[in-house]
C-alpha positions as CSV (number, residue, x, y, z in Angstrom):
1,M,46.4,38.5,-90.7
2,T,47.9,41.8,-89.9
3,F,45.7,44.9,-89.6
4,M,46.9,48.2,-91.3
5,K,45.7,50.9,-88.8
6,N,45.5,53.8,-91.2
7,T,43.8,52.3,-94.3
8,G,42.7,48.9,-93.4
9,E,44.5,47.6,-96.4
10,F,46.5,44.3,-96.8
11,P,48.3,44.7,-100.1
12,Y,51.1,42.1,-99.6
13,I,49.7,38.6,-100.2
14,C,51.7,35.4,-99.6
15,A,51.6,33.4,-102.9
16,V,51.7,30.1,-100.9
17,C,48.9,30.5,-98.4
18,N,47.2,33.8,-99.4
19,E,47.8,35.4,-96.0
20,S,47.9,39.1,-96.4
21,F,50.1,41.8,-94.8
22,T,50.2,45.6,-94.4
23,E,54.0,45.8,-94.9
24,Q,56.3,44.0,-97.4
25,G,58.8,43.3,-94.7
26,N,56.2,41.3,-92.7
27,L,55.3,39.3,-95.8
28,K,59.1,38.5,-96.3
29,I,59.4,37.3,-92.8
30,H,56.2,35.2,-93.1
31,H,57.4,33.7,-96.4
32,S,60.5,32.3,-94.7
33,L,58.1,30.0,-92.8
34,H,57.3,28.3,-96.1
35,T,60.9,28.3,-97.5
36,G,62.8,27.6,-94.3
37,E,65.1,30.4,-95.0
38,C,66.8,32.0,-91.9
39,P,69.3,34.6,-93.2
40,Y,70.1,36.2,-89.8
41,A,72.8,34.1,-88.1
42,C,74.1,34.1,-84.6
43,E,77.9,34.5,-84.6
44,V,78.3,32.5,-81.4
45,Y,75.9,29.6,-81.8
46,N,75.2,27.6,-85.0
47,K,71.6,29.1,-85.1
48,S,69.8,31.2,-87.6
49,F,66.6,33.4,-87.5
50,T,64.1,34.5,-89.9
51,D,64.2,38.2,-89.0
52,Q,66.7,40.6,-87.5
53,G,64.6,41.4,-84.5
54,T,64.6,37.7,-83.3
55,L,68.2,37.6,-83.8
56,K,68.7,40.7,-81.6
57,K,66.5,39.1,-78.9
58,H,68.6,36.0,-79.0
59,Q,71.8,38.0,-78.6
60,H,70.8,39.1,-75.2
61,V,71.7,35.6,-74.1
62,H,75.2,36.2,-75.0
63,T,75.5,39.8,-74.0
64,G,73.7,39.5,-70.7
65,E,71.7,42.6,-71.7
66,R,68.5,43.0,-69.7
67,P,66.9,46.2,-71.2
68,F,63.5,45.6,-69.6
69,T,63.4,46.7,-65.9
70,Y,60.3,46.8,-63.7
71,E,60.7,49.7,-61.4
72,V,58.5,48.3,-58.6
73,C,60.8,45.4,-57.7
74,K,63.8,46.5,-59.7
75,R,64.1,43.3,-61.6
76,S,65.4,43.2,-65.2
77,F,64.6,41.1,-68.2
78,S,66.0,40.3,-71.4
79,E,62.7,40.1,-73.1
80,Q,59.6,42.3,-72.9
81,G,57.2,39.4,-72.5
82,D,59.1,38.4,-69.3
83,L,58.6,41.9,-68.0
84,K,54.9,41.7,-68.7
85,R,54.5,38.4,-66.8
86,R,56.4,39.9,-63.8
87,K,54.0,43.0,-63.8
88,C,51.1,40.5,-63.7
89,I,52.6,38.8,-60.6
90,H,52.5,42.2,-58.8
91,T,49.1,43.4,-60.1
92,G,47.3,40.0,-60.1
93,E,46.1,40.6,-63.6
94,L,45.8,37.5,-66.0
95,P,48.5,38.0,-68.7
96,Y,46.5,37.0,-71.7
97,M,43.1,38.4,-71.2
């Protein structure tokens, strides 16, 4: 369930599983889990994605783009989660606590 910060409302409800969302776009992405619809296609691979953001992350594989840089060790990463894990190596923090 997604939490709406300002009002606490979840007005968009999935007709299949009753999960609720704060934004219609999130419901649409969620609904594709039930339908199997993946309208965002990679032009290089025969691979499709449920949302545009995931396709964009995937495209970093093809472009070599590494937009997330950790200034301490100057390493760059294609995904923000990889950067967060790298920071944990330096700080000793546990990544999912």
